[in-house]
Backbone as JSON Lines, residues from 0, in Angstrom:
{"i":0,"aa":"M","n":[34.95,-32.23,6.67],"ca":[33.64,-32.54,6.99],"c":[33.08,-31.46,7.85]}
{"i":1,"aa":"K","n":[33.78,-30.92,8.88],"ca":[33.19,-29.97,9.67],"c":[32.87,-28.65,8.87]}
{"i":2,"aa":"K","n":[33.67,-28.28,7.88],"ca":[33.49,-27.03,7.07],"c":[32.14,-27.17,6.38]}
{"i":3,"aa":"K","n":[31.79,-28.38,5.86],"ca":[30.56,-28.6,5.11],"c":[29.39,-28.36,5.99]}
{"i":4,"aa":"K","n":[29.45,-28.79,7.26],"ca":[28.37,-28.64,8.2],"c":[28.15,-27.15,8.52]}
{"i":5,"aa":"V","n":[29.28,-26.37,8.72],"ca":[29.28,-24.99,9.02],"c":[28.59,-24.25,7.87]}
{"i":6,"aa":"W","n":[29.14,-24.53,6.63],"ca":[28.5,-23.85,5.54],"c":[27.07,-24.2,5.23]}
{"i":7,"aa":"G","n":[26.81,-25.43,5.48],"ca":[25.36,-25.89,5.32],"c":[24.5,-25.19,6.31]}
{"i":8,"aa":"S","n":[24.91,-25.0,7.56],"ca":[24.14,-24.28,8.62],"c":[23.98,-22.89,8.2]}
{"i":9,"aa":"I","n":[25.03,-22.16,7.71],"ca":[25.0,-20.83,7.32],"c":[24.0,-20.73,6.14]}
{"i":10,"aa":"L","n":[24.0,-21.57,5.22],"ca":[22.97,-21.42,4.06],"c":[21.61,-21.67,4.45]}
{"i":11,"aa":"I","n":[21.36,-22.65,5.35],"ca":[19.95,-22.81,5.81],"c":[19.54,-21.52,6.65]}
{"i":12,"aa":"L","n":[20.34,-20.95,7.44],"ca":[20.0,-19.82,8.24],"c":[19.68,-18.64,7.26]}
{"i":13,"aa":"L","n":[20.51,-18.5,6.22],"ca":[20.31,-17.47,5.17],"c":[18.98,-17.64,4.51]}
{"i":14,"aa":"F","n":[18.62,-18.8,4.18],"ca":[17.24,-19.1,3.54],"c":[16.21,-18.74,4.49]}
{"i":15,"aa":"I","n":[16.36,-19.13,5.76],"ca":[15.31,-18.77,6.7],"c":[15.08,-17.28,6.87]}
{"i":16,"aa":"L","n":[16.22,-16.51,6.91],"ca":[16.19,-15.02,7.11],"c":[15.49,-14.42,5.83]}
{"i":17,"aa":"V","n":[15.86,-14.92,4.61],"ca":[15.2,-14.37,3.33],"c":[13.74,-14.71,3.4]}
{"i":18,"aa":"G","n":[13.29,-15.87,3.86],"ca":[12.04,-16.29,3.85],"c":[11.19,-15.39,4.82]}
{"i":19,"aa":"I","n":[11.73,-15.05,6.01],"ca":[11.08,-14.16,6.92],"c":[10.87,-12.75,6.44]}
{"i":20,"aa":"F","n":[12.02,-12.25,5.7],"ca":[11.94,-10.98,5.12],"c":[10.88,-10.9,4.04]}
{"i":21,"aa":"C","n":[10.77,-11.88,3.19],"ca":[9.71,-11.94,2.13],"c":[8.33,-11.92,2.8]}
{"i":22,"aa":"Y","n":[8.13,-12.68,3.84],"ca":[6.85,-12.81,4.46],"c":[6.45,-11.47,5.06]}
{"i":23,"aa":"M","n":[7.41,-10.77,5.69],"ca":[7.14,-9.43,6.23],"c":[6.78,-8.42,5.15]}
{"i":24,"aa":"Q","n":[7.45,-8.49,4.11],"ca":[7.03,-7.55,2.97],"c":[5.67,-7.9,2.42]}
{"i":25,"aa":"Y","n":[5.31,-9.14,2.34],"ca":[3.97,-9.59,1.84],"c":[2.87,-8.99,2.73]}
{"i":26,"aa":"T","n":[3.08,-9.23,4.03],"ca":[2.08,-8.79,4.99],"c":[1.96,-7.21,4.98]}
{"i":27,"aa":"A","n":[3.03,-6.57,4.94],"ca":[2.99,-5.17,4.87],"c":[2.21,-4.68,3.58]}
{"i":28,"aa":"N","n":[2.47,-5.22,2.43],"ca":[1.76,-4.89,1.21],"c":[0.23,-5.29,1.27]}
{"i":29,"aa":"T","n":[-0.09,-6.35,1.88],"ca":[-1.5,-6.74,2.1],"c":[-2.23,-5.75,2.93]}
{"i":30,"aa":"E","n":[-1.52,-5.35,4.03],"ca":[-2.21,-4.36,4.94],"c":[-2.4,-3.04,4.23]}
{"i":31,"aa":"K","n":[-1.46,-2.51,3.48],"ca":[-1.58,-1.33,2.72],"c":[-2.74,-1.37,1.68]}
{"i":32,"aa":"E","n":[-2.78,-2.55,1.04],"ca":[-3.88,-2.72,0.14],"c":[-5.27,-2.71,0.79]}
{"i":33,"aa":"A","n":[-5.34,-3.19,1.98],"ca":[-6.66,-3.14,2.71],"c":[-6.96,-1.71,3.04]}
{"i":34,"aa":"Y","n":[-6.0,-0.93,3.49],"ca":[-6.27,0.53,3.69],"c":[-6.8,1.23,2.45]}
{"i":35,"aa":"V","n":[-6.14,0.99,1.36],"ca":[-6.62,1.6,0.13],"c":[-8.01,1.16,-0.3]}
{"i":36,"aa":"Q","n":[-8.2,-0.11,-0.14],"ca":[-9.63,-0.6,-0.65],"c":[-10.72,-0.08,0.34]}
{"i":37,"aa":"S","n":[-10.4,0.15,1.65],"ca":[-11.39,0.73,2.52],"c":[-11.44,2.17,2.32]}
{"i":38,"aa":"G","n":[-10.51,2.93,1.83],"ca":[-10.44,4.32,1.76],"c":[-11.14,4.82,0.33]}
{"i":39,"aa":"I","n":[-11.16,4.0,-0.6],"ca":[-11.73,4.36,-1.89],"c":[-13.13,4.81,-1.75]}
{"i":40,"aa":"P","n":[-14.08,3.96,-1.16],"ca":[-15.5,4.34,-0.98],"c":[-15.62,5.64,-0.09]}
{"i":41,"aa":"I","n":[-14.74,5.82,0.86],"ca":[-14.84,6.99,1.71],"c":[-14.48,8.23,0.89]}
{"i":42,"aa":"G","n":[-13.39,8.11,0.06],"ca":[-13.09,9.18,-0.88],"c":[-14.16,9.54,-1.84]}
{"i":43,"aa":"K","n":[-14.67,8.52,-2.44],"ca":[-15.8,8.77,-3.35],"c":[-17.05,9.46,-2.69]}
{"i":44,"aa":"E","n":[-17.34,9.04,-1.51],"ca":[-18.47,9.59,-0.7],"c":[-18.17,11.09,-0.43]}
{"i":45,"aa":"Y","n":[-16.94,11.36,-0.11],"ca":[-16.49,12.76,0.35],"c":[-16.7,13.7,-0.89]}
{"i":46,"aa":"I","n":[-16.15,13.26,-2.01],"ca":[-16.32,14.14,-3.3],"c":[-17.77,14.22,-3.69]}
{"i":47,"aa":"K","n":[-18.6,13.21,-3.49],"ca":[-19.95,13.27,-3.85],"c":[-20.68,14.23,-2.94]}
{"i":48,"aa":"K","n":[-20.36,14.29,-1.61],"ca":[-21.03,15.08,-0.61],"c":[-20.7,16.45,-0.76]}
{"i":49,"aa":"Y","n":[-19.31,16.88,-0.85],"ca":[-18.82,18.23,-0.87],"c":[-18.81,18.82,-2.2]}
{"i":50,"aa":"Y","n":[-18.57,18.06,-3.27],"ca":[-18.46,18.66,-4.55],"c":[-19.52,18.17,-5.56]}
{"i":51,"aa":"N","n":[-20.41,17.37,-5.12],"ca":[-21.53,16.83,-5.92],"c":[-21.0,16.42,-7.35]}
{"i":52,"aa":"A","n":[-19.97,15.53,-7.33],"ca":[-19.33,14.91,-8.53],"c":[-19.01,13.45,-8.24]}
{"i":53,"aa":"D","n":[-18.75,12.8,-9.31],"ca":[-18.27,11.37,-9.14],"c":[-16.81,11.27,-9.32]}
{"i":54,"aa":"F","n":[-16.16,10.63,-8.37],"ca":[-14.71,10.59,-8.4],"c":[-14.29,9.19,-9.03]}
{"i":55,"aa":"I","n":[-13.28,9.17,-9.98],"ca":[-12.77,7.99,-10.55],"c":[-11.4,7.84,-10.03]}
{"i":56,"aa":"Y","n":[-11.14,6.74,-9.29],"ca":[-9.94,6.46,-8.64],"c":[-8.9,5.88,-9.69]}
{"i":57,"aa":"Q","n":[-7.6,6.44,-9.59],"ca":[-6.52,5.96,-10.43],"c":[-5.43,5.32,-9.66]}
{"i":58,"aa":"N","n":[-4.81,5.9,-8.71],"ca":[-3.82,5.28,-7.94],"c":[-3.67,5.98,-6.48]}
{"i":59,"aa":"N","n":[-2.73,5.55,-5.73],"ca":[-2.62,6.13,-4.41],"c":[-1.17,6.31,-3.97]}
{"i":60,"aa":"E","n":[-0.98,6.93,-2.82],"ca":[0.36,7.21,-2.4],"c":[0.35,7.23,-0.85]}
{"i":61,"aa":"F","n":[1.16,6.55,-0.16],"ca":[1.26,6.47,1.26],"c":[2.34,7.45,1.81]}
{"i":62,"aa":"I","n":[1.97,8.24,2.8],"ca":[2.79,9.19,3.36],"c":[3.0,8.81,4.86]}
{"i":63,"aa":"G","n":[4.19,8.73,5.31],"ca":[4.54,8.46,6.67],"c":[3.91,7.2,7.22]}
{"i":64,"aa":"S","n":[4.01,6.12,6.6],"ca":[3.31,4.94,7.06],"c":[3.71,4.39,8.4]}
{"i":65,"aa":"Y","n":[4.91,4.76,8.98],"ca":[5.3,4.33,10.27],"c":[4.68,5.19,11.4]}
{"i":66,"aa":"V","n":[4.46,6.44,11.01],"ca":[3.81,7.43,12.09],"c":[2.32,7.39,11.98]}
{"i":67,"aa":"N","n":[1.89,7.52,10.81],"ca":[0.38,7.5,10.64],"c":[0.12,6.97,9.24]}
{"i":68,"aa":"S","n":[-1.15,6.45,9.02],"ca":[-1.44,5.82,7.77],"c":[-2.23,6.75,6.9]}
{"i":69,"aa":"T","n":[-1.54,7.87,6.46],"ca":[-2.16,8.71,5.48],"c":[-2.05,8.23,4.09]}
{"i":70,"aa":"V","n":[-3.23,8.11,3.43],"ca":[-3.23,7.63,2.14],"c":[-3.79,8.66,1.21]}
{"i":71,"aa":"Y","n":[-3.07,9.07,0.16],"ca":[-3.6,10.13,-0.74],"c":[-4.16,9.31,-1.96]}
{"i":72,"aa":"L","n":[-5.39,9.48,-2.24],"ca":[-6.11,8.98,-3.45],"c":[-5.87,9.9,-4.65]}
{"i":73,"aa":"R","n":[-5.54,9.36,-5.71],"ca":[-5.35,10.18,-6.91],"c":[-6.39,9.69,-7.97]}
{"i":74,"aa":"G","n":[-7.07,10.71,-8.64],"ca":[-7.98,10.33,-9.7],"c":[-8.5,11.57,-10.28]}
{"i":75,"aa":"Y","n":[-9.71,11.49,-10.92],"ca":[-10.28,12.62,-11.58],"c":[-11.8,12.62,-11.47]}
{"i":76,"aa":"I","n":[-12.41,13.71,-11.71],"ca":[-13.88,13.79,-11.75],"c":[-14.44,13.15,-13.0]}
{"i":77,"aa":"K","n":[-15.47,12.35,-12.91],"ca":[-16.1,11.77,-14.09],"c":[-16.55,12.83,-15.04]}
{"i":78,"aa":"G","n":[-16.1,12.64,-16.26],"ca":[-16.4,13.62,-17.36],"c":[-15.38,14.73,-17.39]}
{"i":79,"aa":"N","n":[-14.51,14.78,-16.55],"ca":[-13.47,15.75,-16.52],"c":[-12.13,15.12,-16.34]}
{"i":80,"aa":"L","n":[-11.18,15.01,-17.27],"ca":[-9.93,14.28,-17.17],"c":[-8.82,15.06,-16.37]}
{"i":81,"aa":"K","n":[-9.15,16.3,-16.03],"ca":[-8.17,17.05,-15.26],"c":[-7.99,16.36,-13.84]}
{"i":82,"aa":"R","n":[-6.79,15.99,-13.51],"ca":[-6.55,15.2,-12.35],"c":[-6.74,16.08,-11.05]}
{"i":83,"aa":"I","n":[-7.3,15.49,-10.06],"ca":[-7.28,16.09,-8.85],"c":[-6.03,15.65,-8.06]}
{"i":84,"aa":"Q","n":[-5.31,16.56,-7.46],"ca":[-4.12,16.09,-6.92],"c":[-4.3,15.56,-5.47]}
{"i":85,"aa":"N","n":[-4.36,16.06,-4.42],"ca":[-4.27,15.35,-3.13],"c":[-5.72,15.5,-2.42]}
{"i":86,"aa":"I","n":[-6.41,14.36,-2.47],"ca":[-7.7,14.32,-1.79],"c":[-7.63,13.44,-0.55]}
{"i":87,"aa":"E","n":[-7.83,14.04,0.58],"ca":[-7.81,13.17,1.78],"c":[-9.18,12.89,2.23]}
{"i":88,"aa":"P","n":[-9.67,11.75,2.28],"ca":[-11.01,11.4,2.85],"c":[-11.02,11.61,4.34]}
């Protein structure tokens, strides 16, 4: 009987730890998505101002998210499918 209680307690503790880990991953991804969504208009404005072109966003990449939140936006100039590699707004 005592073994069942111990294993039950271990199982419940394991489920709690997995739940906490999943929640932390979810909040980190949500925060990163907020950074990207706020950075896209800034990147488009930068390209428009300095290159007089329209930027079409495709994807992003985070660099050193623990030290700083540098986000590289990747895409291309409208009408030109040649990709622009690292544009920092």
